[in-house]
Z-matrix of the N, CA and C atoms (Angstrom, degrees):
N
C 1 1.443
C 2 1.533 1 112.35
N 3 1.314 2 118.66 1 24.16
C 4 1.464 3 119.51 2 178.21
C 5 1.526 4 112.66 3 -59.49
N 6 1.345 5 117.61 4 -32.39
C 7 1.460 6 119.91 5 179.83
C 8 1.526 7 111.57 6 -65.72
N 9 1.317 8 117.48 7 -33.55
C 10 1.464 9 121.31 8 177.70
C 11 1.531 10 109.71 9 -68.39
N 12 1.322 11 116.83 10 -41.02
C 13 1.468 12 120.88 11 178.44
C 14 1.531 13 110.95 12 -65.35
N 15 1.331 14 117.06 13 -39.28
C 16 1.478 15 120.06 14 177.52
C 17 1.524 16 110.41 15 -64.45
N 18 1.327 17 116.35 16 -43.45
C 19 1.463 18 120.46 17 178.91
C 20 1.523 19 110.75 18 -62.45
N 21 1.323 20 116.86 19 -44.85
C 22 1.464 21 120.61 20 179.24
C 23 1.524 22 110.77 21 -61.20
N 24 1.314 23 117.32 22 -42.39
C 25 1.461 24 121.12 23 178.27
C 26 1.517 25 111.59 24 -63.14
N 27 1.319 26 116.95 25 -42.10
C 28 1.460 27 121.66 26 179.21
C 29 1.535 28 110.61 27 -64.45
N 30 1.326 29 116.50 28 -42.74
C 31 1.468 30 120.24 29 178.08
C 32 1.527 31 111.40 30 -63.43
N 33 1.317 32 117.02 31 -41.29
C 34 1.460 33 119.74 32 179.01
C 35 1.521 34 111.42 33 -63.87
N 36 1.319 35 118.10 34 -42.29
C 37 1.476 36 120.92 35 177.87
C 38 1.523 37 111.02 36 -63.15
N 39 1.324 38 116.43 37 -45.07
C 40 1.461 39 120.65 38 179.82
C 41 1.530 40 110.76 39 -62.56
N 42 1.309 41 116.77 40 -43.42
C 43 1.459 42 120.44 41 -179.10
C 44 1.520 43 111.70 42 -66.45
N 45 1.331 44 117.79 43 -37.87
C 46 1.472 45 120.48 44 175.90
C 47 1.518 46 110.42 45 -61.00
N 48 1.327 47 117.03 46 -42.78
C 49 1.457 48 121.24 47 179.48
C 50 1.525 49 111.39 48 -62.12
N 51 1.325 50 116.87 49 -33.68
C 52 1.457 51 120.89 50 -177.74
C 53 1.527 52 112.23 51 -91.49
N 54 1.323 53 117.10 52 -5.40
C 55 1.460 54 120.13 53 179.29
C 56 1.515 55 114.38 54 88.45
N 57 1.327 56 117.11 55 13.10
C 58 1.459 57 121.17 56 178.23
C 59 1.519 58 109.47 57 -92.59
N 60 1.310 59 115.13 58 160.06
C 61 1.460 60 119.75 59 -179.62
C 62 1.521 61 109.04 60 -135.87
N 63 1.332 62 116.11 61 134.88
C 64 1.458 63 120.45 62 172.43
C 65 1.522 64 108.31 63 -76.34
N 66 1.318 65 116.59 64 138.55
C 67 1.461 66 120.51 65 173.37
C 68 1.517 67 108.12 66 -130.45
N 69 1.291 68 114.83 67 150.09
C 70 1.463 69 120.56 68 173.84
C 71 1.521 70 107.01 69 -97.89
N 72 1.304 71 115.58 70 116.48
C 73 1.461 72 118.43 71 -179.09
C 74 1.520 73 111.29 72 -65.11
N 75 1.322 74 117.42 73 -25.48
C 76 1.464 75 120.02 74 178.73
C 77 1.525 76 111.52 75 -68.22
N 78 1.346 77 116.77 76 -18.17
C 79 1.465 78 121.08 77 178.39
C 80 1.532 79 112.11 78 -88.38
N 81 1.307 80 117.15 79 -2.16
C 82 1.470 81 121.74 80 -175.67
C 83 1.516 82 110.21 81 -115.98
N 84 1.325 83 114.95 82 150.18
C 85 1.465 84 120.15 83 174.06
C 86 1.518 85 107.78 84 -90.41
N 87 1.310 86 115.79 85 130.95
C 88 1.460 87 120.65 86 177.35
C 89 1.521 88 108.92 87 -73.98
N 90 1.326 89 116.48 88 131.61
C 91 1.456 90 121.70 89 179.19
C 92 1.521 91 109.84 90 -111.03
N 93 1.325 92 117.96 91 105.42
C 94 1.463 93 120.16 92 178.48
C 95 1.536 94 112.17 93 -58.65
N 96 1.339 95 117.08 94 -31.18
C 97 1.464 96 120.63 95 -179.48
C 98 1.528 97 110.79 96 -65.51
N 99 1.326 98 116.56 97 -44.96
C 100 1.463 99 120.37 98 179.20
C 101 1.520 100 109.60 99 -65.19
N 102 1.320 101 116.33 100 -44.58
C 103 1.472 102 120.55 101 179.97
C 104 1.518 103 110.62 102 -60.20
N 105 1.324 104 117.20 103 -44.99
C 106 1.469 105 121.45 104 -177.27
C 107 1.527 106 112.31 105 -69.83
N 108 1.317 107 117.90 106 -19.33
C 109 1.462 108 120.32 107 -176.95
C 110 1.526 109 112.95 108 -80.78
N 111 1.321 110 118.15 109 -9.38
C 112 1.458 111 121.89 110 178.62
C 113 1.524 112 109.71 111 -112.24
N 114 1.327 113 117.20 112 149.33
C 115 1.469 114 120.05 113 -178.49
C 116 1.528 115 112.26 114 -61.51
N 117 1.328 116 115.27 115 124.23
C 118 1.461 117 120.71 116 -177.28
C 119 1.527 118 111.41 117 -58.99
N 120 1.319 119 117.35 118 -41.21
C 121 1.465 120 120.65 119 -179.49
C 122 1.519 121 112.12 120 -60.29
N 123 1.325 122 116.71 121 -40.40
C 124 1.461 123 121.07 122 178.75
C 125 1.522 124 110.14 123 -65.60
N 126 1.326 125 116.50 124 -45.78
C 127 1.470 126 119.87 125 179.50
C 128 1.526 127 110.88 126 -60.45
N 129 1.307 128 116.26 127 -41.62
C 130 1.461 129 120.39 128 -179.50
C 131 1.527 130 110.90 129 -67.20
N 132 1.324 131 117.31 130 -47.05
C 133 1.466 132 121.68 131 179.36
C 134 1.527 133 111.70 132 -61.11
N 135 1.320 134 116.08 133 -38.40
C 136 1.467 135 121.18 134 -177.39
C 137 1.523 136 112.64 135 -87.99
N 138 1.322 137 116.88 136 -1.32
C 139 1.467 138 121.64 137 -175.78
C 140 1.525 139 108.94 138 50.07
N 141 1.332 140 115.08 139 54.58
C 142 1.456 141 121.34 140 -172.71
C 143 1.524 142 111.81 141 -124.01
N 144 1.326 143 114.70 142 151.23
C 145 1.461 144 122.43 143 175.81
C 146 1.526 145 107.20 144 -132.49
N 147 1.339 146 117.59 145 120.09
C 148 1.461 147 118.33 146 176.09
C 149 1.520 148 109.48 147 -69.63
N 150 1.325 149 116.04 148 133.95
C 151 1.459 150 121.69 149 -174.87
C 152 1.517 151 111.58 150 -102.01
N 153 1.320 152 115.63 151 -46.19
C 154 1.461 153 119.02 152 -170.54
C 155 1.525 154 109.59 153 -159.14
N 156 1.326 155 115.86 154 149.37
C 157 1.454 156 121.60 155 172.38
C 158 1.518 157 107.20 156 -119.34
N 159 1.342 158 115.75 157 125.14
C 160 1.452 159 120.54 158 174.91
C 161 1.524 160 107.22 159 -108.68
N 162 1.303 161 117.57 160 -169.59
C 163 1.460 162 121.29 161 -177.51
C 164 1.517 163 112.59 162 -54.60
N 165 1.322 164 117.41 163 -44.00
C 166 1.459 165 119.62 164 -176.08
C 167 1.528 166 114.11 165 -133.14
N 168 1.334 167 116.78 166 18.35
C 169 1.456 168 120.43 167 -175.73
C 170 1.520 169 110.91 168 -141.50
N 171 1.322 170 115.60 169 139.98
C 172 1.456 171 121.40 170 169.07
C 173 1.525 172 105.81 171 -110.60
N 174 1.320 173 116.69 172 118.80
C 175 1.466 174 121.78 173 -179.39
C 176 1.524 175 107.66 174 -93.04
N 177 1.338 176 114.58 175 124.08
C 178 1.461 177 120.89 176 -175.12
C 179 1.526 178 108.80 177 -127.40
N 180 1.315 179 116.40 178 133.79
C 181 1.467 180 121.15 179 173.10
C 182 1.521 181 107.32 180 -95.32
N 183 1.326 182 115.34 181 136.00
C 184 1.460 183 119.59 182 177.85
C 185 1.521 184 109.33 183 -145.94
N 186 1.297 185 115.40 184 154.73
C 187 1.459 186 120.09 185 177.76
C 188 1.520 187 111.56 186 -81.62
N 189 1.354 188 116.85 187 -9.37
C 190 1.471 189 120.40 188 -176.68
C 191 1.532 190 111.15 189 -131.93
N 192 1.330 191 118.23 190 62.45
C 193 1.460 192 119.90 191 -175.10
C 194 1.525 193 114.41 192 -68.68
N 195 1.331 194 117.76 193 -19.25
C 196 1.461 195 119.44 194 -178.60
C 197 1.527 196 113.10 195 -100.91
N 198 1.315 197 117.45 196 11.89
C 199 1.459 198 122.34 197 177.40
C 200 1.530 199 108.26 198 -88.05
N 201 1.334 200 118.37 199 114.05
C 202 1.463 201 120.62 200 -176.94
C 203 1.531 202 113.58 201 -57.25
N 204 1.314 203 117.65 202 -34.19
C 205 1.470 204 120.36 203 179.19
C 206 1.527 205 110.89 204 -66.49
N 207 1.326 206 116.81 205 -38.34
C 208 1.466 207 121.18 206 177.85
C 209 1.527 208 110.02 207 -67.05
N 210 1.323 209 116.51 208 -45.75
C 211 1.461 210 120.46 209 179.59
C 212 1.527 211 110.34 210 -59.67
N 213 1.320 212 117.18 211 -44.20
C 214 1.461 213 121.16 212 179.68
C 215 1.530 214 111.36 213 -65.03
N 216 1.316 215 117.60 214 -45.04
C 217 1.471 216 120.66 215 -179.79
C 218 1.528 217 111.22 216 -62.00
N 219 1.338 218 116.95 217 -42.00
C 220 1.457 219 120.11 218 -179.69
C 221 1.533 220 111.23 219 -71.68
N 222 1.322 221 116.40 220 -34.30
C 223 1.466 222 120.19 221 176.14
C 224 1.523 223 109.82 222 -62.37
N 225 1.324 224 116.36 223 -45.23
C 226 1.462 225 120.59 224 178.70
C 227 1.530 226 111.42 225 -63.99
N 228 1.330 227 116.19 226 -41.53
C 229 1.458 228 120.32 227 -176.65
C 230 1.526 229 113.09 228 -69.97
N 231 1.317 230 116.76 229 -23.67
C 232 1.471 231 119.51 230 -176.01
C 233 1.528 232 112.80 231 -101.80
N 234 1.311 233 118.49 232 2.84
C 235 1.458 234 119.72 233 177.39
C 236 1.516 235 108.98 234 -62.28
N 237 1.309 236 115.55 235 138.42
C 238 1.458 237 120.35 236 178.95
C 239 1.520 238 114.51 237 97.59
N 240 1.324 239 116.84 238 -4.80
C 241 1.464 240 118.67 239 177.68
C 242 1.504 241 110.16 240 -78.94
């Protein structure tokens, strides 16, 4: 499986350059309150799961973090947090 390790390393380097971070969802507690506070349709369309809300940030995991349409939809959905 060396090819999988090379791919994972390449993805991590690329994501660091773009400011993205890999997270393990198994290391996080799912918060139904955070999930319910965002529009379900947007989360489904963006293939996104809200992870955490801090003072001024909503942390969202998505399968398409570099898709401008996803970023815009999630930005709109999280305004006011």
